[in-house]
N, C-alpha and C positions, 0 to 999 in steps of 0.2 A: 320079457326080462325087466322091462322097466316097471311094469304093474307090480312085479313080485319084489323088486328092489324098494319100492314105496310102501308096499304093504308090509313088508317085514319090520322096519323099523317102528311104524304105528301099532303093530300087534305088540312089540316088545315094550313100548310105552305103556300100553293099555295093562300088560302083564305086570309091569313094575307098579302101576297106579293101583290095580287090584290088590296086589300083596300089600302095598303100603295101608290100603283102606282097612284090610283085613286085620293087620298089625294094630292100626290105631284102634279098631272096635275090641280087639283082645284087651289092650291097655285099658281101655274105659271100663270093660267087663271086670277086670281083675281089681281096678281101683273102686269100682262100686262094691263088689264082694268085700274088700278090705275094709271099706268105711262101714259097710253094714255089719261086718264081725265087730270092728271097733265099738259101734253105737250099742250092740247087744252087750258086750262085754261090760261097757261103762254102765248101762242100765242095771245089769244083773249086779255089779259091784256096789251101785249105790243103793239097790234094794237090800243086800246084805249088811252093808254098813248101818243102814237106817234101822234095819230090825235089831242089831246088836248096840244100837245106840240107847243111853238112858232114856231119852225122849225123842218122840218122833220129829223128823225135820220139818215137815209140812205142818206139824201143831205148833211148832215153836217159831215157825217163821215169822209171824207177825210180831214177835217180840224181838226182832234182830236189831231194831235200832233204840232198844230201852236203854241199853248200857251206854252207847255213846252219848244219847240224850242226856242222861244223869252226869257223865263227866262234863260235857260242855255247860249244862246248867250251873253245876257247882263251880266250875272254873270261871264263869262268868260273875258269879256272885262274889266270888274272892279274887277277882281279876287284879286287884291292887297288890296283891301277895305274889303275883306271877313273877316279876323280875327279881324278888327275894329268892322263890323257890328255884328260879333257873341258875342264879348265882350259886345256890347250895348244892345242886346236882351238877354243876360244871366240872368237878374234879372226877366225878364218875365217867363224866363224857369223854375227858382227858384220857381215862385208863381204858374204855372202850376204843379209842382210837389208836393207843399204844398197841393194844391187844392185837388190832388189825394191821398195823403198821409192821410190827415186829414178826407176825406170823407170815405175812405177805413176803418180807425180806427173806426169811429163813425157807420158805415154801418155793420161792424163786430160784434161789441158790440150788436147792436140792433137784428142783425141776430142769434146770439148765443142764445139770450133769446126767440126770436120767434121760433127758432127751437126746443128748450127744451121744450117749451109750446105746440108745436104742434106735439110731438112724442109719439106715442103709448108707453106706459110702463113707461115713464119718465113724461109726463105732470103732473103738479101740479093740474090741474083742468081738469079732462079727457073730460068733457061734452063740454068744451070749445075749444077743438082741432079742429073742423071744422072752427070755427071762426077765430083762429089764422093763420090756414093754407090759408084761403081765404084773408086775410089781408096781408099776404106775397105774394100771388098771384098778389093781386091788385098793390102792391107797385112795383114788377117787370114787370108788364105787361106795365104800362105807360112808354115810354121812357123819357130818361133823359132831351132831349132837350124840350120836351113839358112842363116839370115840371119846367125846367129853365126859360122858356118864361113866364110861369105864375108868377114865384117869380120875375123875372126882372120887370114885369108890377107892382108888388106890392112894392118891395124892391128897385128898380132901378138897374142899372147895376155894374158889379163888381164881385169879387170873391165868395162872400157869397152866392148868388143864385146858382152858379155852385156847391158850396161844399153841399149845401143842396140838391140839386137835385141828384147829384151823389150817396150821402149817403143814399137817400130813395131807389133808384134803387139797389144799393148794398146790403142794407139790405133785400130786398126781394129776390134777387138771392142768396145771401149766406144763407138765411134761409132755402131755398130748398135744397141746397147742404148739409148743416150741418145736416138737419132733415134726410137725406138719411143715411149719416154716423152714426148717433146716433141710428137709428133703428136697426144696427147690432152690437150694443154694448152689451156685457155680463151683464145680469142683476143680477148675483150671488153677485157682490160687490155691487150693490144698495140694494139688499134683505137684505144682511147682515149689512149694514148701517142702515137700516130702522128697523132691530130687536133691534139695540142698542138705538133708540130712537133719530137718527139724523134728523135733519129738512131737507126740500126738497132742499134748497140751499147747504147744507153740503154733501147730497147724490149726486148731481150734480158735486160739486167741486170736492169731492174725490173719487166717484165711477165712474163718467162718463167722465169728461174731461181728466184724466189723459190716458184713452184708445183711445180718439177721437183727443187729441190735435194735433199730427203730421198733420193728415189730414185736420184739421181745418185750421192750419197754412198755409199748402200748397194751399188750396183754397183761403185763404186770399191774399197770395201773387200772385196767378194768378189773382185775382180780382184787384190788385193792378196796375198790366200791363194794364189790360184793361182802368182802369179808367184814367191812364195818357193820352190814347188816347182820352177818352171821355173828359177829361177837356180841352184838346187842341181843340176838336170840338165845345164845347160849347162856346169857345172863340168867335166863328164866330157869334153868337147872343148877343154879348156884355156881356159876363160872365168874361172878363178879361183873364190874362195869355197869353200864347204865340200865342193860336188861335186868340186873338183880334188883335195883332200885325200883324199876317199874312194875315188876312182879311183886315186890313187897307193898307197894302203894296201891296196886289194883286188888291184891288180896285182902287188903284192910278193909275195902269197901267204902261206903259213903262217909265223909269226913276227910278223905285223903285223895279224893278224885281231883282236886286241884293240883296235889303233887303229881298224879299221873298225867294231867294235861301239861304241865310245865316239862315234864320228862319227855312226852310226845312232841313238843316243840323243839325242844333241844335236839333230839334225835332226827325229826324231819328236817331240822335247818342243816343239821350236819351232813345228811345223805345229799341233800339238795347241792350244798357247798361243794363236797368233795367230787360229786357227778359232774358239775360244771366245769371245776378246774381239770378233772382228769379227761373229761371230754375235749377240753380245749388242747391240751398237751398231747392227747393221743391223735387228734387230727393234724396238728403241727408235725408231729413225728412221721404220721403216715402219708399225709398229702403235702407236707411242707408249707401248710398255711393253716390259719385258725379260720373256724366258720362260726 
């Protein structure tokens, strides 16, 4: 009896260990197969892209530093003109920042409503939750540059198509982030307000937003950083701002590389500045202190 009572727990422990090790081995095998498939797909995709490219990747790899070297060389020769050029393109930088700020604000407001309407336990119309979620999925699935190209064809070039395109993508992205935060809110405050006869808007405003506001603002600031880069990129397709000026200076070639260098300096300095400011306030909102 005593021997059996001791051997039975030992056997069960061995059984559990064997099952655990078998599960670990299966996971490692699945992980290795997934990695192998990914590497095969990446290699085949690279070969297809290289074959369709105007010039082979490996043939032109040794020239990868030629263009930056030409830009830096000309910028150094005309370094005394850089302050004047930075001042010249500063209004375009303001336009780029304004595009990012306005699109972030519009996208954050739209994302807020989409997230609340698509979150279980908070939605005003629970049956429509899948509809709002799929709508936000579509908004963030389409790249900003695709939306901007369509809008430029309809509205013409300028900052408005860029602003609308970035706002649409921002709304979809923030709706997803906001929804994940909202799902972890304490519903006691919402239930208490509901028992007093508060409307849906009042329950969201007084019961939900005070709990999630720090995270919402943190995600919005992070998105603002991304949108500054996006607004500069969209300038290359004629959406105005600093990117448009950079495209013109790069397309002109030698003789205006000093202007391209000045624009690069402006853009890099702006991104670093807003990254540091945003990071400081996001840490303060999230952790209650700065790092």
